[in-house]
C-alpha positions, 0 to 999 in steps of 0.5 A: 391141334388146328386153330379156329379159322373162318375164312375157308382157309384152314382145310376144313379141318377140326375147330377148337372150343376155345372159348369153352375150354378157356373158360373151364380152365378159369373155373377150375383155377378159382375152384382150386385156389378157394380149396373148397373141396377135393376136384374129385367130387361131384359137388367141384364138378357141378361148382366148375360148370356152374362157373364156367358157363358164367364166365363163357357165356359173359361175353368169355373170357379174356386172358391177363389182368382182364379176368380180375376185372371180370371177377366183379361181374361172375361175383353178382350173376352169381350171387344167391337170390339173382336170375342165374338161370334164367339168364344161362337158358336165356345165353344159350338160347341165343347163341343157339340160334346164332349157331344156326345162323351160322350153320353149326360152326361154334365149336363151344356151344355143343360143350356149354349146353351139354355143361348145362344138360348135366346141370340141370339133369343130375340132382345131388343129394346135400344139406336142406338149408331151409330146414336148418334155418327153421329148426334154428328158428325153433330152437332145435338142435339140427344133429340130424343133417336133412337132406334133399335131391339138389339140382346139381346148378342150385349147389354148384353155383353157391360153391362157385361165387365162394371160390370167386370170393376167396379167390 
């Protein structure tokens, strides 16, 4: 792989999406360390993509000990009740606008947008936590396990949040 260069001396070669690949690597390591589910599941992919987007859009991943320092920020961004979805949309829109000005030279952006599109458009069958809570309040034993189709990001975000906590 050729290194990224923007000063015109790279001979017009392939631009490598290093920021996205590094964010994906960190997300994968956090999920594997947490050992929450097998890496071959769609739920794992949802968690990895949600975490990778969080890492990438929070001004990129920084190596070494600074990753640990950034984990508090990622934990806050991914916690329940946060406006993570709108934050992702705003950050991606800003990157798309900046990329248009740069004439489409950001190799990371297509991968980040593809991950977001998958998280938004893919639905996974998951436990309906609202139904479970309502049943518990009424004293009903919810053994049937009510399930609903949920956008992948809604399942991946809490998984990523939990992986950060377990690290």
